[in-house]
C-alpha positions in Angstrom: 13.5 18.7 41.3 14.1 21.9 39.9 12.0 23.5 37.3 14.6 22.8 34.6 14.6 19.1 35.5 10.7 19.1 35.2 11.0 20.9 31.8 13.5 18.3 30.5 11.5 15.5 31.8 8.4 16.7 30.0 10.4 17.3 26.8 11.6 13.7 26.9 8.1 12.5 27.5 6.6 14.4 24.6 9.5 13.3 22.3 8.7 9.6 23.3 5.0 10.1 22.8 5.6 11.4 19.2 7.9 8.5 18.5 5.3 6.0 19.7 2.5 7.7 17.7 4.7 7.7 14.6 5.5 3.9 15.0 1.8 3.1 15.4 0.9 5.1 12.4 3.3 3.2 10.3 2.0 -0.1 11.6 -1.6 0.8 10.5 -0.7 0.9 6.8 -3.7 0.8 4.4 -4.6 -2.5 2.8 -4.0 -2.6 -1.0 -7.0 -2.5 -3.2 -5.8 -5.3 -5.5 -7.4 -8.6 -6.2 -4.7 -11.2 -6.3 -5.0 -14.7 -7.6 -3.6 -16.1 -4.4 -6.1 -14.7 -2.0 -9.4 -15.0 -4.0 -12.4 -14.9 -1.7 -10.2 -13.7 1.2 -9.0 -10.6 -0.7 -9.1 -7.6 1.6 -11.8 -5.7 -0.3 -14.2 -8.7 -0.4 -13.7 -9.3 3.4 -14.4 -5.4 3.9 -17.5 -5.8 1.8 -18.7 -8.8 3.8 -18.1 -6.9 7.0 -19.9 -3.8 5.7 -22.9 -6.0 4.7 -23.0 -7.7 8.1 -22.9 -4.4 9.9 -25.7 -2.9 7.8 -27.9 -6.0 7.4 -27.4 -6.2 3.7 -27.2 -9.4 1.7 -23.6 -10.0 0.5 -24.9 -10.7 -3.0 -26.1 -7.0 -3.1 -24.0 -5.0 -5.6 -22.5 -1.6 -4.4 -24.5 0.1 -7.2 -27.7 -1.2 -5.7 -27.2 0.5 -2.4 -29.2 3.5 -1.3 -27.4 6.8 -1.5 -26.8 6.9 2.2 -25.3 3.4 2.2 -23.3 4.1 -0.9 -21.7 7.1 0.8 -21.0 5.0 3.9 -19.5 2.3 1.8 -17.3 4.7 -0.3 -16.1 6.3 3.0 -15.2 2.9 4.5 -13.4 2.0 1.3 -11.4 5.1 1.3 -10.3 4.7 4.9 -9.5 1.0 4.8 -8.2 0.5 1.2 -5.4 2.3 -0.6 
């Protein structure tokens, strides 16, 4: 293969990689931060709260305002990442 062929192959590979990354990014859309009547206890933010509590050994009945400053910051960061 010539250098030109190698260059073209690399450009095609880079273009395919960027297209794949773009598709993956679109597929990872954020969950909406809205409580719907249909989902109730399975609403995204309630499930996220339950997961957060389990990962941090916190009772699910704990209110976010009752968290320590460190855990409050951690909860806010998680919400901002996962909920839109």
